[in-house]
Each structure stands twice: as C-alpha cells, then as structure tokens.
C-alpha positions in Angstrom: -6.8 17.2 15.7 -6.7 19.1 12.4 -3.3 17.6 11.5 -4.7 14.1 12.3 -7.8 14.7 10.1 -5.6 15.9 7.3 -3.2 13.0 7.6 -5.9 10.3 7.5 -7.8 12.2 4.8 -4.6 12.0 2.6 -4.2 8.3 3.4 -7.9 7.6 2.5 -7.3 9.4 -0.8 -5.0 6.5 -1.8 -8.1 4.3 -1.9 -11.1 6.5 -2.7 -11.7 10.1 -3.6 -12.4 12.0 -0.4 -13.5 15.5 0.6 -14.9 17.2 3.6 -17.9 19.5 3.2 -18.4 21.6 6.2 -21.9 23.1 6.1 -22.1 26.6 7.6 -24.6 27.5 10.2 -27.9 28.7 8.7 -28.5 32.5 8.8 -30.0 33.7 12.1 -29.1 30.4 13.7 -28.8 32.2 17.1 -32.4 33.2 17.1 -33.9 29.9 15.9 -35.4 27.3 18.2 -33.6 24.0 18.4 -36.3 22.4 16.2 -36.2 25.2 13.6 -32.4 25.0 13.5 -32.5 21.3 12.9 -35.1 21.8 10.1 -33.0 24.5 8.4 -29.8 22.4 8.6 -31.8 19.4 7.3 -33.0 21.4 4.3 -29.4 22.4 3.5 -28.1 18.8 3.9 -30.9 17.3 1.8 -30.3 19.8 -1.0 -26.6 18.9 -1.1 -27.2 15.1 -1.4 -27.6 13.4 -4.7 -30.3 10.8 -5.2 -27.8 8.0 -5.5 -25.6 9.0 -2.6 -25.4 6.5 0.2 -25.9 8.4 3.4 -24.3 7.1 6.6 -25.5 9.1 9.5 -23.4 9.3 12.6 -25.9 9.0 15.4 -25.4 7.9 19.0 -28.7 5.9 18.6 -27.4 4.1 15.5 -25.8 0.7 15.3 -22.3 0.3 16.7 -19.8 -1.4 14.5 -16.4 -3.0 14.9 -13.7 -1.7 12.6 -14.1 -4.9 10.6 -17.9 -4.2 10.5 -17.2 -0.7 9.1 -14.9 -2.2 6.4 -17.6 -4.7 5.5 -20.2 -1.9 5.2 -17.9 0.2 3.0 -17.1 -2.9 0.8 -20.8 -3.8 0.5 -21.6 -0.2 -0.6 -18.7 -0.4 -3.2 -20.0 -3.8 -4.4 -23.4 -2.2 -4.9 -21.7 0.3 -7.1 -22.4 3.3 -4.8 -20.9 6.3 -6.4 -20.6 8.3 -3.2 -20.7 7.3 0.4 -21.5 10.3 2.5 -20.7 10.2 6.2 -22.8 12.9 8.0 -21.9 14.3 11.4 -25.1 16.1 12.6 -25.3 19.6 14.1 -25.2 20.4 17.8 -28.8 19.3 18.3 -28.7 16.3 15.9 -30.5 16.1 12.6 -34.0 16.6 11.4 -36.4 13.6 11.0 -36.2 14.1 7.3 -32.4 13.6 7.3 -32.8 10.5 9.5 -35.3 9.0 7.1 -33.0 9.7 4.2 -30.1 7.9 5.8 -29.2 4.5 4.4 -27.5 3.5 7.6 -27.2 5.0 11.1 -23.9 4.4 12.7 -23.0 5.0 16.4 -19.4 5.6 17.3 -20.4 5.4 20.9 -23.4 6.2 23.2 -21.2 9.1 24.3 -21.5 12.5 22.6 -18.2 13.9 21.3 -17.2 17.4 20.0 -17.4 17.7 16.2 -13.6 18.0 15.7 -13.0 14.8 17.7 -15.7 13.0 15.7 -14.0 14.1 12.4 -10.7 12.7 13.6 -12.2 9.4 14.7 -14.2 9.1 11.5 -11.2 9.8 9.3 -9.1 7.3 11.2 -11.8 4.6 11.2 -12.4 5.0 7.4 -8.7 4.7 6.8 -8.6 1.7 9.1 -11.5 0.2 7.1 -9.7 0.8 3.9 -6.6 -1.0 5.2 -8.7 -3.9 6.4 -10.4 -4.2 2.9 -6.9 -4.3 1.3 -5.6 -6.7 4.0 -2.8 -4.2 4.9 -0.8 -4.1 8.1 -2.3 -1.0 9.8 -5.1 -2.9 11.7 -4.2 -5.6 14.2 -6.9 -8.0 15.4 
C-alpha cells in the first residue's frame, strides 16, 4: 500500500502540489476516553488548518461521489481560487463535532469502514483519477 500511495502522490504532483501530513496521536491517548481523544485530535487538526483551507472530510456519513463527481468538486474548488484543498481522514473514533462543523464538504468513500492505510491508497488513487479526468487524459475509462 505504501508503494501505491507514493506512486499516486508522485503522479498527483504533476498537477498540484501535494503532501501528506500524518498527525501523531495525542499524548496519553491510551488513557483518554473516546470523546476526549476525538476532542484532543480535533484541537490539533483545527490548529493546523488555515482559515482559507478547503476541508474535505472523509466520513462514511458524507456524500458519495463518482470519480467524475470528485473531479468536478476539485475543479470547482480550483475555480473558486482555493489555495489548499485538505482531505482529512479522521482518527479511529472519527472526528470531533468542531472538525465536522469546519468541513467544507463531507465525502464518503463507502458506508464501509476501512483501515487508514487503505483509505490513503484509495484517496491518492481517486485524486489522481480526478486530475486525469479534469485534464481529459486516458487514465479513466467511463
């Protein structure tokens, strides 16, 4: 999976600057309640975001998109002069209400729950696919 994420990240970088920011677990995470852990993680996330960042929260309760729909969303954000589109994969227990409220869009890959590494691979591939759709390149077949 790591090789796949790296490959698609490199491909995306041909279209847009891209970086992964893996947020470490808060201190004492093992002794925190689920709610307290989400709150701590939420504080860290909100402190990392810039006011103008467009936050797309990956959430199984979000809106499902086709690959063309994701391409349209990215293109719309670009047309709105979004400096940064941030795709957020939440923690093991999801994200705090504050992070959900801050999200500009909630996107569901599926109603299923996936491991983080697999979500990273799917996300990287789908963003690359969206870029190829926007540029009308041959990677995506309808």
